N, C-alpha and C positions, 0 to 999 in steps of 0.2 A: 428430814423427809427424804432420806435416801432410800433407794430401793435395793433390795438384796437380790438383784437379778443380774446374772452374768450373761452377756451376749454370747451366742454360740461362736465357736472358733470357725474360721473360714475353712471350707472343704478343700482339702489338699488335692482332690481328684479332679477339680474343675480345670479344663484345658484353657490355655491362654488363647485369645482370639488370634486368628491367622493374620499375618501382615498383609496389607493391601498389595495386590500385584502391581508390578511396575508397568506403567503404560508404555507400550511400544507402538509407534506409528509406522506408516509406510513412507519410505524416502521418496517414492515417486509422487505421492500425493502432496508431500511437503514441497517438492520442487515445483509442481504445478501451482500450488497455492502461492508460493513466493514469486513465481513468474507472473502471476496475475496481480499480486499486491504491489509489486514494485512499480509498474507503469501507472497503476491507478493512484498510488500515493504520490508519485512524481508529478503526475498531471495536476493533482490537487495542490501540491506544493508550488508548481509553476503558475497555476491560475491564481493562487493567493498572492504570490509576489507580484504578478502582473497587475492584479486588481488594485493593490494598495501602493504599487510603485516603490516598494521598499523591500530589501532583502532581510529575511529573518533566519538566522542560523539555527535557532531551536527547532524550526519547522523541518529542516533537513535531518536533524536528530530524530524527529518524529517519524519521518519516512523510514529511517533505519529501525526504529523501535517497532513499527508496524510490520515491516517485512520480516524481521527476526521473530516477532511474536507469532505470526502466521506459520512460519517454517517450524518453529519449535512445537507449537500446538498440534500441528499435523504430523510432524515427523519424529517426535520424541527427542531422545538425547543422542542423536546420531552426530558423530564428530565432524561430519562434512557440512552440516547445516550452518554453523556460524560463518564459515568461509564463503559459502554460497550466498548467504544473506548479506554479507558485507559487499560482495561483488555486485549483487543485484541492487543493493542500496545505492552504490556509486552510480550505476547505470540509471536508476530512477531519478536521483537528484540531478544528474547531468541532463536528462531529458526534460525535467522540470525547468532547469536553468535555460535550456534552449527555447522552451515554450515562452518563458518570460522575456527573453531577448526578442523573439518574434513578435510578442505583443507590444514591446517598446517600439520596435521598428514600424509596426503597423500604426501605432498612435502618432509617431513622429512624421510619417509620410502618408497622410490620407490621400485617397484618390482625388484627382482634379474634378472641379465641378462639371466640366464638359466631357469628362471621360465616360463614354457610354459603355465601355467594356466592363466597368465595375458595377454597373447598375442594371443592364438589360442585355439580352442576347442580341447578336447582330441581326439586322433585317436582311431579308432576301430581296434581290431585285426581281422585278417582274421579267418574264422572258421577252426577248425582242422578236417580234413577228416579222417574217420576210414580207416585203411589201411592194 
């Protein structure tokens, strides 16, 4: 039950599809995106560590991943972006660490029960009338 049909030869005149254009981004937009992502990720990192009262090193790597991802997605393959991302990651992780330490200090030293300054604004004295 074989068929005696030969399929047609491929047409040699068909053009190959054009390669996809390389995506180029703007370095300025990448820098702004990384500058926004670093403090946001660092604050999330510090808030997480302060909430669970335990340091997680993988979360710091996540800060670096997020900053690098934002920079590369917005800036393309510019050779400046990895160095910039590393520096901004260090700054973001350090800011998160400072936030964690501030949370630890605040938990360890709560305001005193009679301390009005922590709970309400100071009251004004009524004026003294001459008499």
